[in-house]
Rosetta silent file (secondary structure, phi, psi, omega in degrees, C-alpha in Angstrom):
SEQUENCE: VTEANASGDAIVGAAVDETGESVEGPFSVDAYCFDGDKVLSEHGDFAEQDGPLAPDGQVTFSASLFGANCPAFVVGVSGYFSE
SCORE:     score description
SCORE:     0.000 S_00000001
   1 L     0.000  121.992 -178.857  -12.989    4.494   -3.202 S_00000001
   2 L   -98.069  -21.045  179.278  -16.666    5.371   -3.196 S_00000001
   3 E  -156.925  137.401  174.280  -16.308    9.097   -3.847 S_00000001
   4 E  -151.635  126.479 -177.368  -13.503   11.417   -4.950 S_00000001
   5 E  -136.512  142.708  171.711  -13.868   15.057   -5.988 S_00000001
   6 E   -75.315  130.205 -179.195  -11.486   17.887   -6.799 S_00000001
   7 E  -140.558   98.832 -177.790  -12.115   20.631   -4.255 S_00000001
   8 L    66.056 -120.351 -177.528   -9.860   23.662   -4.489 S_00000001
   9 L  -103.143   30.302 -178.707   -6.283   22.482   -4.034 S_00000001
  10 E  -150.764  163.122  169.994   -7.155   18.946   -2.895 S_00000001
  11 E  -109.769  121.798 -177.500   -8.919   15.747   -3.817 S_00000001
  12 E  -116.771  149.866  179.151  -11.450   14.834   -1.137 S_00000001
  13 E   177.946 -159.725 -177.032  -13.504   11.698   -0.796 S_00000001
  14 E  -147.404  156.760  176.272  -14.284    8.469    0.981 S_00000001
  15 E  -138.712  147.589 -179.265  -13.515    4.764    0.763 S_00000001
  16 E  -118.263  139.031  175.738  -15.363    1.738    2.158 S_00000001
  17 L   -75.268  102.705  179.549  -13.853   -1.548    3.371 S_00000001
  18 L  -106.060   21.282 -178.055  -15.465   -4.060    1.003 S_00000001
  19 L   -81.200  -18.675 -175.457  -13.072   -6.930    1.831 S_00000001
  20 L    85.264   -0.986  179.294  -15.424   -8.627    4.277 S_00000001
  21 L  -127.375  158.600  173.951  -12.668   -8.491    6.934 S_00000001
  22 L   -70.721  139.759  177.103  -11.545   -5.896    9.456 S_00000001
  23 E  -122.556  157.014 -176.765   -8.607   -3.817    8.185 S_00000001
  24 E  -109.140  149.725  172.106   -6.048   -1.730   10.070 S_00000001
  25 E   -97.134  179.835   10.190   -4.767    1.777    9.486 S_00000001
  26 E   -70.354  151.081 -178.558   -3.060    4.017    8.931 S_00000001
  27 E  -100.257  115.885 -177.522   -4.865    4.201    5.594 S_00000001
  28 E   -82.848  139.140  178.498   -2.664    5.478    2.798 S_00000001
  29 E  -119.586  126.969  176.203   -4.168    7.644    0.049 S_00000001
  30 E  -123.548  126.853  178.494   -2.488    7.982   -3.358 S_00000001
  31 E  -118.437  132.088  177.998   -3.781   10.353   -6.026 S_00000001
  32 E  -115.858  127.294  179.117   -2.415   10.386   -9.582 S_00000001
  33 E   -97.473  137.214 -177.678   -3.050   13.377  -11.856 S_00000001
  34 E  -127.149  153.643  165.709   -3.357   12.829  -15.615 S_00000001
  35 E  -128.607  101.538 -170.890   -3.601   14.817  -18.801 S_00000001
  36 L    66.861 -123.982  178.094   -4.945   12.288  -21.292 S_00000001
  37 L  -102.357   11.520  179.513   -2.730    9.223  -20.837 S_00000001
  38 E   -97.084  126.182  176.665    0.228   11.221  -19.473 S_00000001
  39 E   -77.392  123.395  179.682    0.858   11.109  -15.702 S_00000001
  40 E   -91.145  -39.506 -177.100    1.471   14.657  -14.463 S_00000001
  41 E  -167.217  164.399  176.350    2.051   14.006  -10.746 S_00000001
  42 E  -129.777  138.351 -178.357    1.449   11.714   -7.770 S_00000001
  43 E  -132.612  129.795  179.612    0.341   12.896   -4.325 S_00000001
  44 E  -114.767  150.675  178.379    0.255   10.835   -1.136 S_00000001
  45 E  -161.113 -170.625  177.116   -1.482   11.448    2.162 S_00000001
  46 E  -126.216  149.523  175.452   -3.359    9.553    4.881 S_00000001
  47 L   -66.466  159.096 -178.541   -7.064    9.123    5.553 S_00000001
  48 L   -67.394  -31.946 -179.582   -8.494   10.980    8.527 S_00000001
  49 L   -87.287  152.214  176.614   -9.287    7.738   10.388 S_00000001
  50 L  -133.108  175.024  175.560   -6.648    5.455   11.894 S_00000001
  51 L    78.316 -172.313 -174.227   -6.941    2.157   13.724 S_00000001
  52 L   -68.372  146.125  177.202   -9.218   -0.786   12.928 S_00000001
  53 E  -128.073  120.881 -178.877  -12.015   -0.474   10.407 S_00000001
  54 L   -69.804  159.201  174.206  -14.867   -3.003   10.460 S_00000001
  55 L   -52.445  138.206 -177.464  -16.209   -4.548    7.251 S_00000001
  56 L    70.042    6.600  175.240  -18.280   -1.950    5.387 S_00000001
  57 L   -73.739  159.868 -174.537  -16.692    0.806    7.514 S_00000001
  58 E  -122.925  142.580  170.067  -15.758    4.085    5.853 S_00000001
  59 E  -118.759  151.570  176.574  -12.713    6.376    5.912 S_00000001
  60 E  -117.305  155.357 -177.347  -12.577    9.931    4.569 S_00000001
  61 E  -147.761  161.169  172.809   -9.602   11.707    3.069 S_00000001
  62 E  -142.906  108.253 -178.549   -8.270   14.972    1.695 S_00000001
  63 E  -101.808  113.397 -178.618   -5.149   14.668   -0.486 S_00000001
  64 E   -68.171  139.924  177.044   -3.466   18.033   -1.092 S_00000001
  65 L   -96.315   -6.915  178.497   -2.382   18.779   -4.662 S_00000001
  66 L    49.337   40.035  176.753    0.057   21.513   -3.571 S_00000001
  67 L    80.527    4.799 -177.689   -0.966   23.669   -6.532 S_00000001
  68 L   -70.350  148.101  172.851   -0.373   20.948   -9.141 S_00000001
  69 L   -70.670  128.266 -176.261   -2.306   20.897  -12.410 S_00000001
  70 L  -145.222   73.974 -177.687   -4.767   17.992  -12.184 S_00000001
  71 L   -67.894  -29.321  176.308   -7.271   17.902  -15.075 S_00000001
  72 E  -145.083  152.793 -176.993   -8.114   14.218  -14.408 S_00000001
  73 E  -151.131  160.208  167.613   -7.207   11.906  -11.526 S_00000001
  74 E  -128.830  150.794 -177.507   -7.461    8.444  -10.008 S_00000001
  75 E  -133.190  139.722  173.976   -7.300    7.730   -6.267 S_00000001
  76 E  -128.288  145.471  177.494   -6.461    4.599   -4.301 S_00000001
  77 E  -127.542  133.407 -179.742   -6.769    3.940   -0.558 S_00000001
  78 E  -136.131  150.955  173.410   -5.012    1.078    1.202 S_00000001
  79 E  -136.207 -155.154  177.206   -4.716   -0.358    4.697 S_00000001
  80 E  -145.927  158.528  178.205   -3.617   -3.791    5.866 S_00000001
  81 E   -86.963  136.342  175.207   -5.104   -6.955    7.364 S_00000001
  82 L   -88.208  162.068 -178.557   -4.248   -7.774   10.981 S_00000001
  83 L   -82.460    0.000    0.000   -3.474  -11.304   12.028 S_00000001
């Protein structure tokens, strides 16, 4: 994840494939909301791009918080390697 920002009722951002290999979508996005060291909620969504992503390629995402309280967060994006 190269950028992630709270924007209204969502966390928006981007991630770059830094594996050195092409990766396949769909690209899953998971956002975890925290208050200190307490996990408040988890929200899943998918990146806007699908299909193959070349090394150093970028995907963008918007993970809805559905009105959840999210004072601090971490975000992860995953895809998979094709054979």
